[in-house]
C-alpha positions in Angstrom: 32.2 54.8 17.6 33.8 53.9 20.8 37.5 53.2 20.2 38.1 52.6 23.9 36.7 49.1 24.0 39.1 46.2 24.6 38.1 44.7 21.3 38.7 47.9 19.3 42.0 48.5 21.0 43.0 44.9 20.2 42.1 45.3 16.5 44.2 48.5 16.3 47.1 46.7 18.0 46.7 43.8 15.5 46.8 46.2 12.5 49.9 48.0 13.9 51.7 44.6 14.4 51.5 43.9 10.6 55.0 44.1 9.1 54.6 43.3 5.4 52.1 43.7 2.6 51.7 39.9 2.6 50.9 39.9 6.3 48.3 42.7 5.7 46.7 40.8 2.8 46.5 37.6 4.8 45.1 39.3 7.9 42.6 41.4 6.0 41.3 38.4 4.0 40.8 36.4 7.2 39.1 39.4 8.9 36.9 40.6 6.1 34.8 39.2 3.3 36.0 39.7 -0.3 33.2 42.2 -0.8 34.2 44.2 2.3 37.8 44.4 1.1 36.7 45.5 -2.4 34.4 48.1 -0.8 37.1 49.6 1.5 39.6 49.6 -1.4 37.1 51.5 -3.6 36.5 54.0 -0.7 40.2 54.8 -0.5 40.3 55.1 -4.3 37.4 57.6 -4.2 39.1 59.6 -1.4 42.3 59.7 -3.5 40.4 60.8 -6.6 38.5 63.5 -4.5 41.9 64.7 -3.2 43.1 65.1 -6.7 40.0 67.3 -7.5 38.5 64.8 -9.9 34.8 65.6 -10.6 32.1 63.4 -8.9 30.9 62.3 -12.3 34.3 60.8 -13.2 34.7 59.3 -9.7 31.3 57.6 -10.2 32.6 56.1 -13.5 35.9 55.0 -11.9 34.4 53.5 -8.7 30.8 52.7 -9.4 29.8 54.7 -6.3 26.7 56.9 -6.3 27.1 60.6 -5.9 25.7 60.2 -2.4 28.4 57.8 -1.4 31.1 60.0 -2.9 29.7 63.0 -1.0 29.9 61.0 2.2 33.5 60.1 1.5 34.2 63.7 0.6 32.7 64.8 4.0 35.1 62.4 5.9 38.0 63.4 3.7 37.5 67.1 4.4 35.8 67.2 7.8 36.6 63.9 9.4 39.4 62.9 11.7 42.1 63.2 9.0 42.6 59.5 8.5 42.0 59.5 4.7 44.3 62.4 4.2 47.0 60.9 6.4 46.9 57.7 4.3 46.8 59.6 1.0 49.8 61.7 2.0 51.8 58.6 3.2 51.0 56.5 0.1 52.0 59.3 -2.2 55.1 60.1 -0.1 56.2 56.5 -0.4 56.0 56.6 -4.2 52.7 54.9 -4.8 51.3 56.4 -8.0 48.0 58.3 -7.8 45.0 56.4 -8.9 43.2 57.2 -12.1 41.6 55.6 -15.2 42.5 52.0 -15.5 43.9 51.7 -11.9 42.7 48.9 -9.7 
């Protein structure tokens, strides 16, 4: 992925300009389909569950993802650029409860 394009830089600038959860909701909904939003939210949930050492079989039940998709998320969580872990750390530092059974 080339993050050096003008378009990619502009997207990152737009995300960084968001100030409230409502602004983020509105921007993300205009930018993505409902299905894309749900998919990305489930990926973050899977990453959080992986970070909490939950077994793949349970993550499959919680997210509906195949073990192949969970393995891919695990690869990015453990060997990627650190983005998932950064967000997990920040969310948990700011008091967001960890995800688990019954969380959306």
